[in-house]
N, CA, C and O atoms as a GROMACS GRO file, in nm:
protein
  388
    1MET      N    1   0.407  -2.279  -2.036
    1MET     CA    2   0.290  -2.193  -2.032
    1MET      C    3   0.272  -2.139  -1.890
    1MET      O    4   0.288  -2.213  -1.793
    2ILE      N    5   0.239  -2.011  -1.878
    2ILE     CA    6   0.219  -1.948  -1.748
    2ILE      C    7   0.073  -1.964  -1.709
    2ILE      O    8  -0.017  -1.938  -1.788
    3LYS      N    9   0.051  -2.005  -1.586
    3LYS     CA   10  -0.085  -2.019  -1.537
    3LYS      C   11  -0.144  -1.881  -1.511
    3LYS      O   12  -0.075  -1.791  -1.463
    4GLN      N   13  -0.271  -1.866  -1.543
    4GLN     CA   14  -0.339  -1.739  -1.519
    4GLN      C   15  -0.338  -1.703  -1.371
    4GLN      O   16  -0.325  -1.586  -1.335
    5GLU      N   17  -0.352  -1.804  -1.284
    5GLU     CA   18  -0.355  -1.778  -1.141
    5GLU      C   19  -0.224  -1.715  -1.095
    5GLU      O   20  -0.224  -1.620  -1.016
    6THR      N   21  -0.114  -1.767  -1.144
    6THR     CA   22   0.017  -1.715  -1.106
    6THR      C   23   0.035  -1.574  -1.161
    6THR      O   24   0.084  -1.486  -1.090
    7THR      N   25  -0.003  -1.552  -1.283
    7THR     CA   26   0.008  -1.420  -1.345
    7THR      C   27  -0.076  -1.318  -1.270
    7THR      O   28  -0.031  -1.207  -1.244
    8GLY      N   29  -0.198  -1.356  -1.234
    8GLY     CA   30  -0.286  -1.265  -1.160
    8GLY      C   31  -0.226  -1.227  -1.026
    8GLY      O   32  -0.225  -1.110  -0.988
    9TYR      N   33  -0.177  -1.326  -0.953
    9TYR     CA   34  -0.119  -1.301  -0.821
    9TYR      C   35   0.004  -1.212  -0.832
    9TYR      O   36   0.019  -1.117  -0.756
   10MET      N   37   0.092  -1.243  -0.925
   10MET     CA   38   0.215  -1.166  -0.941
   10MET      C   39   0.185  -1.023  -0.987
   10MET      O   40   0.254  -0.929  -0.946
   11THR      N   41   0.084  -1.006  -1.071
   11THR     CA   42   0.045  -0.872  -1.114
   11THR      C   43  -0.003  -0.790  -0.995
   11THR      O   44   0.032  -0.673  -0.982
   12LEU      N   45  -0.083  -0.850  -0.909
   12LEU     CA   46  -0.131  -0.780  -0.791
   12LEU      C   47  -0.017  -0.748  -0.694
   12LEU      O   48  -0.015  -0.641  -0.634
   13LYS      N   49   0.077  -0.841  -0.679
   13LYS     CA   50   0.194  -0.814  -0.593
   13LYS      C   51   0.272  -0.694  -0.648
   13LYS      O   52   0.318  -0.609  -0.572
   14SER      N   53   0.287  -0.690  -0.779
   14SER     CA   54   0.357  -0.579  -0.843
   14SER      C   55   0.283  -0.447  -0.823
   14SER      O   56   0.344  -0.344  -0.796
   15ASP      N   57   0.152  -0.451  -0.836
   15ASP     CA   58   0.072  -0.330  -0.814
   15ASP      C   59   0.083  -0.281  -0.670
   15ASP      O   60   0.090  -0.160  -0.646
   16ALA      N   61   0.085  -0.373  -0.575
   16ALA     CA   62   0.100  -0.336  -0.434
   16ALA      C   63   0.236  -0.269  -0.412
   16ALA      O   64   0.246  -0.171  -0.339
   17ALA      N   65   0.340  -0.322  -0.473
   17ALA     CA   66   0.473  -0.263  -0.461
   17ALA      C   67   0.476  -0.122  -0.521
   17ALA      O   68   0.541  -0.033  -0.467
   18LYS      N   69   0.405  -0.102  -0.630
   18LYS     CA   70   0.399   0.031  -0.693
   18LYS      C   71   0.327   0.130  -0.602
   18LYS      O   72   0.368   0.246  -0.592
   19ILE      N   73   0.222   0.086  -0.537
   19ILE     CA   74   0.150   0.173  -0.443
   19ILE      C   75   0.241   0.210  -0.327
   19ILE      O   76   0.246   0.326  -0.287
   20GLU      N   77   0.311   0.113  -0.275
   20GLU     CA   78   0.404   0.140  -0.164
   20GLU      C   79   0.512   0.239  -0.208
   20GLU      O   80   0.546   0.331  -0.133
   21ALA      N   81   0.566   0.222  -0.328
   21ALA     CA   82   0.668   0.314  -0.379
   21ALA      C   83   0.611   0.454  -0.397
   21ALA      O   84   0.678   0.552  -0.365
   22LEU      N   85   0.489   0.464  -0.448
   22LEU     CA   86   0.424   0.594  -0.464
   22LEU      C   87   0.409   0.664  -0.330
   22LEU      O   88   0.439   0.783  -0.317
   23LEU      N   89   0.364   0.590  -0.230
   23LEU     CA   90   0.345   0.650  -0.097
   23LEU      C   91   0.478   0.689  -0.035
   23LEU      O   92   0.487   0.792   0.031
   24THR      N   93   0.581   0.609  -0.056
   24THR     CA   94   0.714   0.644  -0.005
   24THR      C   95   0.761   0.775  -0.066
   24THR      O   96   0.813   0.861   0.004
   25LYS      N   97   0.742   0.790  -0.197
   25LYS     CA   98   0.780   0.914  -0.263
   25LYS      C   99   0.700   1.032  -0.209
   25LYS      O  100   0.755   1.141  -0.189
   26GLN      N  101   0.573   1.011  -0.187
   26GLN     CA  102   0.489   1.120  -0.134
   26GLN      C  103   0.533   1.159   0.006
   26GLN      O  104   0.542   1.278   0.038
   27PHE      N  105   0.562   1.060   0.090
   27PHE     CA  106   0.610   1.090   0.225
   27PHE      C  107   0.742   1.165   0.218
   27PHE      O  108   0.762   1.262   0.291
   28ASP      N  109   0.832   1.120   0.132
   28ASP     CA  110   0.962   1.186   0.119
   28ASP      C  111   0.947   1.329   0.070
   28ASP      O  112   1.018   1.419   0.116
   29ALA      N  113   0.856   1.350  -0.023
   29ALA     CA  114   0.837   1.483  -0.081
   29ALA      C  115   0.766   1.577   0.015
   29ALA      O  116   0.803   1.694   0.027
   30LEU      N  117   0.665   1.528   0.083
   30LEU     CA  118   0.584   1.615   0.168
   30LEU      C  119   0.628   1.616   0.314
   30LEU      O  120   0.611   1.715   0.384
   31CYS      N  121   0.686   1.504   0.358
   31CYS     CA  122   0.737   1.492   0.495
   31CYS      C  123   0.631   1.526   0.600
   31CYS      O  124   0.664   1.578   0.707
   32LEU      N  125   0.509   1.497   0.570
   32LEU     CA  126   0.401   1.525   0.665
   32LEU      C  127   0.314   1.401   0.679
   32LEU      O  128   0.234   1.370   0.590
   33SER      N  129   0.328   1.330   0.789
   33SER     CA  130   0.251   1.208   0.805
   33SER      C  131   0.104   1.236   0.834
   33SER      O  132   0.020   1.150   0.810
   34GLN      N  133   0.073   1.354   0.884
   34GLN     CA  134  -0.066   1.385   0.916
   34GLN      C  135  -0.127   1.483   0.815
   34GLN      O  136  -0.223   1.553   0.846
   35CYS      N  137  -0.073   1.486   0.699
   35CYS     CA  138  -0.121   1.575   0.593
   35CYS      C  139  -0.246   1.515   0.529
   35CYS      O  140  -0.247   1.396   0.497
   36PRO      N  141  -0.352   1.595   0.511
   36PRO     CA  142  -0.474   1.543   0.447
   36PRO      C  143  -0.449   1.486   0.307
   36PRO      O  144  -0.519   1.394   0.265
   37ILE      N  145  -0.352   1.540   0.236
   37ILE     CA  146  -0.322   1.490   0.102
   37ILE      C  147  -0.272   1.346   0.111
   37ILE      O  148  -0.312   1.261   0.032
   38ILE      N  149  -0.185   1.319   0.206
   38ILE     CA  150  -0.132   1.184   0.225
   38ILE      C  151  -0.246   1.089   0.261
   38ILE      O  152  -0.254   0.978   0.208
   39GLU      N  153  -0.335   1.132   0.350
   39GLU     CA  154  -0.448   1.048   0.388
   39GLU      C  155  -0.535   1.015   0.266
   39GLU      O  156  -0.581   0.902   0.251
   40GLU      N  157  -0.557   1.113   0.179
   40GLU     CA  158  -0.636   1.092   0.057
   40GLU      C  159  -0.568   0.993  -0.036
   40GLU      O  160  -0.633   0.905  -0.093
   41ILE      N  161  -0.438   1.010  -0.052
   41ILE     CA  162  -0.362   0.920  -0.140
   41ILE      C  163  -0.370   0.777  -0.088
   41ILE      O  164  -0.393   0.684  -0.164
   42ILE      N  165  -0.349   0.760   0.041
   42ILE     CA  166  -0.356   0.626   0.102
   42ILE      C  167  -0.494   0.566   0.081
   42ILE      O  168  -0.507   0.452   0.035
   43ASP      N  169  -0.599   0.642   0.115
   43ASP     CA  170  -0.735   0.590   0.102
   43ASP      C  171  -0.767   0.554  -0.043
   43ASP      O  172  -0.825   0.449  -0.069
   44THR      N  173  -0.730   0.641  -0.135
   44THR     CA  174  -0.760   0.618  -0.276
   44THR      C  175  -0.686   0.496  -0.329
   44THR      O  176  -0.745   0.412  -0.397
   45GLN      N  177  -0.558   0.486  -0.298
   45GLN     CA  178  -0.479   0.373  -0.346
   45GLN      C  179  -0.526   0.241  -0.286
   45GLN      O  180  -0.536   0.141  -0.358
   46LEU      N  181  -0.556   0.240  -0.157
   46LEU     CA  182  -0.604   0.117  -0.094
   46LEU      C  183  -0.741   0.077  -0.150
   46LEU      O  184  -0.767  -0.041  -0.173
   47PHE      N  185  -0.827   0.175  -0.172
   47PHE     CA  186  -0.958   0.146  -0.229
   47PHE      C  187  -0.943   0.084  -0.368
   47PHE      O  188  -1.005  -0.018  -0.398
   48GLY      N  189  -0.862   0.146  -0.452
   48GLY     CA  190  -0.841   0.095  -0.586
   48GLY      C  191  -0.780  -0.044  -0.586
   48GLY      O  192  -0.822  -0.130  -0.664
   49PHE      N  193  -0.683  -0.066  -0.499
   49PHE     CA  194  -0.618  -0.197  -0.492
   49PHE      C  195  -0.717  -0.303  -0.444
   49PHE      O  196  -0.719  -0.415  -0.495
   50THR      N  197  -0.800  -0.267  -0.346
   50THR     CA  198  -0.900  -0.361  -0.296
   50THR      C  199  -0.997  -0.400  -0.406
   50THR      O  200  -1.035  -0.517  -0.417
   51LYS      N  201  -1.038  -0.304  -0.488
   51LYS     CA  202  -1.128  -0.334  -0.600
   51LYS      C  203  -1.059  -0.424  -0.702
   51LYS      O  204  -1.122  -0.514  -0.758
   52GLU      N  205  -0.931  -0.399  -0.727
   52GLU     CA  206  -0.854  -0.482  -0.820
   52GLU      C  207  -0.846  -0.626  -0.768
   52GLU      O  208  -0.862  -0.721  -0.845
   53VAL      N  209  -0.822  -0.641  -0.640
   53VAL     CA  210  -0.815  -0.774  -0.579
   53VAL      C  211  -0.952  -0.841  -0.585
   53VAL      O  212  -0.961  -0.960  -0.616
   54ASP      N  213  -1.057  -0.767  -0.556
   54ASP     CA  214  -1.191  -0.825  -0.563
   54ASP      C  215  -1.222  -0.877  -0.703
   54ASP      O  216  -1.279  -0.984  -0.719
   55PHE      N  217  -1.184  -0.800  -0.804
   55PHE     CA  218  -1.205  -0.844  -0.941
   55PHE      C  219  -1.128  -0.973  -0.968
   55PHE      O  220  -1.183  -1.068  -1.026
   56ALA      N  221  -1.003  -0.977  -0.928
   56ALA     CA  222  -0.921  -1.097  -0.950
   56ALA      C  223  -0.981  -1.219  -0.880
   56ALA      O  224  -0.974  -1.330  -0.933
   57LYS      N  225  -1.039  -1.199  -0.764
   57LYS     CA  226  -1.104  -1.310  -0.694
   57LYS      C  227  -1.230  -1.354  -0.769
   57LYS      O  228  -1.255  -1.474  -0.783
   58ARG      N  229  -1.308  -1.258  -0.817
   58ARG     CA  230  -1.431  -1.292  -0.888
   58ARG      C  231  -1.405  -1.371  -1.016
   58ARG      O  232  -1.482  -1.461  -1.050
   59VAL      N  233  -1.298  -1.338  -1.086
   59VAL     CA  234  -1.268  -1.411  -1.210
   59VAL      C  235  -1.175  -1.530  -1.183
   59VAL      O  236  -1.124  -1.593  -1.276
   60ARG      N  237  -1.154  -1.558  -1.056
   60ARG     CA  238  -1.081  -1.675  -1.010
   60ARG      C  239  -0.935  -1.679  -1.054
   60ARG      O  240  -0.880  -1.785  -1.085
   61LEU      N  241  -0.874  -1.560  -1.056
   61LEU     CA  242  -0.730  -1.555  -1.081
   61LEU      C  243  -0.653  -1.579  -0.952
   61LEU      O  244  -0.539  -1.626  -0.954
   62ILE      N  245  -0.718  -1.546  -0.839
   62ILE     CA  246  -0.659  -1.570  -0.707
   62ILE      C  247  -0.769  -1.620  -0.615
   62ILE      O  248  -0.888  -1.602  -0.642
   63SER      N  249  -0.729  -1.683  -0.507
   63SER     CA  250  -0.826  -1.732  -0.408
   63SER      C  251  -0.865  -1.619  -0.313
   63SER      O  252  -0.798  -1.515  -0.307
   64ASP      N  253  -0.972  -1.640  -0.239
   64ASP     CA  254  -1.012  -1.543  -0.137
   64ASP      C  255  -0.900  -1.521  -0.036
   64ASP      O  256  -0.873  -1.408   0.005
   65GLN      N  257  -0.835  -1.630   0.002
   65GLN     CA  258  -0.726  -1.623   0.100
   65GLN      C  259  -0.609  -1.540   0.044
   65GLN      O  260  -0.554  -1.456   0.115
   66GLU      N  261  -0.571  -1.565  -0.080
   66GLU     CA  262  -0.462  -1.488  -0.141
   66GLU      C  263  -0.498  -1.341  -0.150
   66GLU      O  264  -0.414  -1.254  -0.124
   67GLY      N  265  -0.621  -1.312  -0.186
   67GLY     CA  266  -0.666  -1.173  -0.195
   67GLY      C  267  -0.658  -1.102  -0.062
   67GLY      O  268  -0.608  -0.990  -0.052
   68SER      N  269  -0.708  -1.168   0.041
   68SER     CA  270  -0.703  -1.110   0.175
   68SER      C  271  -0.559  -1.089   0.219
   68SER      O  272  -0.526  -0.988   0.281
   69GLN      N  273  -0.473  -1.185   0.188
   69GLN     CA  274  -0.332  -1.174   0.225
   69GLN      C  275  -0.267  -1.055   0.155
   69GLN      O  276  -0.192  -0.980   0.218
   70LEU      N  277  -0.295  -1.036   0.027
   70LEU     CA  278  -0.237  -0.924  -0.048
   70LEU      C  279  -0.279  -0.790   0.012
   70LEU      O  280  -0.196  -0.701   0.031
   71VAL      N  281  -0.408  -0.776   0.041
   71VAL     CA  282  -0.458  -0.649   0.098
   71VAL      C  283  -0.398  -0.628   0.236
   71VAL      O  284  -0.355  -0.517   0.268
   72ASN      N  285  -0.396  -0.732   0.318
   72ASN     CA  286  -0.340  -0.719   0.454
   72ASN      C  287  -0.192  -0.684   0.450
   72ASN      O  288  -0.146  -0.602   0.530
   73GLU      N  289  -0.117  -0.746   0.359
   73GLU     CA  290   0.027  -0.716   0.349
   73GLU      C  291   0.049  -0.570   0.310
   73GLU      O  292   0.136  -0.504   0.366
   74LEU      N  293  -0.030  -0.520   0.214
   74LEU     CA  294  -0.014  -0.381   0.173
   74LEU      C  295  -0.051  -0.287   0.286
   74LEU      O  296   0.020  -0.189   0.312
   75GLU      N  297  -0.160  -0.314   0.354
   75GLU     CA  298  -0.200  -0.230   0.468
   75GLU      C  299  -0.093  -0.230   0.576
   75GLU      O  300  -0.063  -0.125   0.634
   76THR      N  301  -0.034  -0.345   0.604
   76THR     CA  302   0.071  -0.355   0.705
   76THR      C  303   0.193  -0.273   0.664
   76THR      O  304   0.249  -0.201   0.746
   77ARG      N  305   0.235  -0.285   0.537
   77ARG     CA  306   0.352  -0.210   0.490
   77ARG      C  307   0.325  -0.059   0.493
   77ARG      O  308   0.414   0.019   0.529
   78ILE      N  309   0.206  -0.018   0.458
   78ILE     CA  310   0.172   0.124   0.462
   78ILE      C  311   0.172   0.173   0.606
   78ILE      O  312   0.223   0.281   0.636
   79ASN      N  313   0.115   0.094   0.696
   79ASN     CA  314   0.115   0.133   0.838
   79ASN      C  315   0.257   0.143   0.893
   79ASN      O  316   0.287   0.234   0.970
   80GLN      N  317   0.345   0.051   0.854
   80GLN     CA  318   0.484   0.056   0.899
   80GLN      C  319   0.553   0.181   0.845
   80GLN      O  320   0.624   0.250   0.918
   81LEU      N  321   0.530   0.209   0.719
   81LEU     CA  322   0.589   0.328   0.657
   81LEU      C  323   0.539   0.454   0.726
   81LEU      O  324   0.617   0.544   0.756
   82TYR      N  325   0.410   0.460   0.750
   82TYR     CA  326   0.348   0.574   0.816
   82TYR      C  327   0.408   0.593   0.955
   82TYR      O  328   0.439   0.705   0.995
   83LEU      N  329   0.422   0.483   1.029
   83LEU     CA  330   0.479   0.489   1.163
   83LEU      C  331   0.624   0.538   1.161
   83LEU      O  332   0.663   0.619   1.244
   84GLU      N  333   0.703   0.488   1.066
   84GLU     CA  334   0.843   0.532   1.053
   84GLU      C  335   0.851   0.682   1.027
   84GLU      O  336   0.932   0.751   1.088
   85ILE      N  337   0.768   0.731   0.939
   85ILE     CA  338   0.768   0.874   0.907
   85ILE      C  339   0.725   0.955   1.030
   85ILE      O  340   0.786   1.057   1.061
   86TYR      N  341   0.621   0.909   1.098
   86TYR     CA  342   0.573   0.979   1.216
   86TYR      C  343   0.681   0.984   1.324
   86TYR      O  344   0.701   1.089   1.386
   87GLN      N  345   0.750   0.873   1.346
   87GLN     CA  346   0.855   0.870   1.447
   87GLN      C  347   0.971   0.961   1.408
   87GLN      O  348   1.028   1.028   1.495
   88THR      N  349   1.007   0.964   1.281
   88THR     CA  350   1.113   1.052   1.235
   88THR      C  351   1.075   1.197   1.257
   88THR      O  352   1.157   1.278   1.300
   89GLN      N  353   0.951   1.231   1.227
   89GLN     CA  354   0.905   1.368   1.247
   89GLN      C  355   0.905   1.405   1.394
   89GLN      O  356   0.942   1.517   1.430
   90ALA      N  357   0.864   1.312   1.480
   90ALA     CA  358   0.863   1.338   1.623
   90ALA      C  359   1.005   1.359   1.675
   90ALA      O  360   1.029   1.448   1.757
   91GLN      N  361   1.100   1.279   1.627
   91GLN     CA  362   1.240   1.295   1.667
   91GLN      C  363   1.294   1.429   1.620
   91GLN      O  364   1.366   1.497   1.694
   92ASN      N  365   1.262   1.467   1.498
   92ASN     CA  366   1.307   1.596   1.446
   92ASN      C  367   1.250   1.711   1.526
   92ASN      O  368   1.318   1.812   1.546
   93GLU      N  369   1.127   1.699   1.571
   93GLU     CA  370   1.063   1.803   1.650
   93GLU      C  371   1.132   1.817   1.785
   93GLU      O  372   1.153   1.928   1.834
   94VAL      N  373   1.169   1.703   1.845
   94VAL     CA  374   1.239   1.705   1.974
   94VAL      C  375   1.375   1.775   1.959
   94VAL      O  376   1.414   1.854   2.045
   95HIS      N  377   1.446   1.746   1.849
   95HIS     CA  378   1.576   1.805   1.826
   95HIS      C  379   1.567   1.955   1.799
   95HIS      O  380   1.661   2.029   1.828
   96ARG      N  381   1.457   1.999   1.744
   96ARG     CA  382   1.439   2.143   1.718
   96ARG      C  383   1.414   2.221   1.844
   96ARG      O  384   1.450   2.338   1.854
   97ASN      N  385   1.353   2.156   1.943
   97ASN     CA  386   1.320   2.226   2.068
   97ASN      C  387   1.432   2.217   2.162
   97ASN      O  388   1.424   2.270   2.274
   0.00000   0.00000   0.00000
């Protein structure tokens, strides 16, 4: 039998990975790290994920610590992705000039 706590945590990990994949696709398609659309997508996805995590904590599928860790990990991965895209764009700009 699968524990609800494990299922809840793994579901949230999977959702975080889907958000990261969505943002990667958006960055690849738009190639603009400072685009307002990208900022909206990031804000919307993080807000939705945070609400999902809060719900899981309230119904005791995950602990407060696990919830905070999940949100922090996703924010860190998004920041790393954003930084990589920004650096790539800066390098491309230097090569164009």
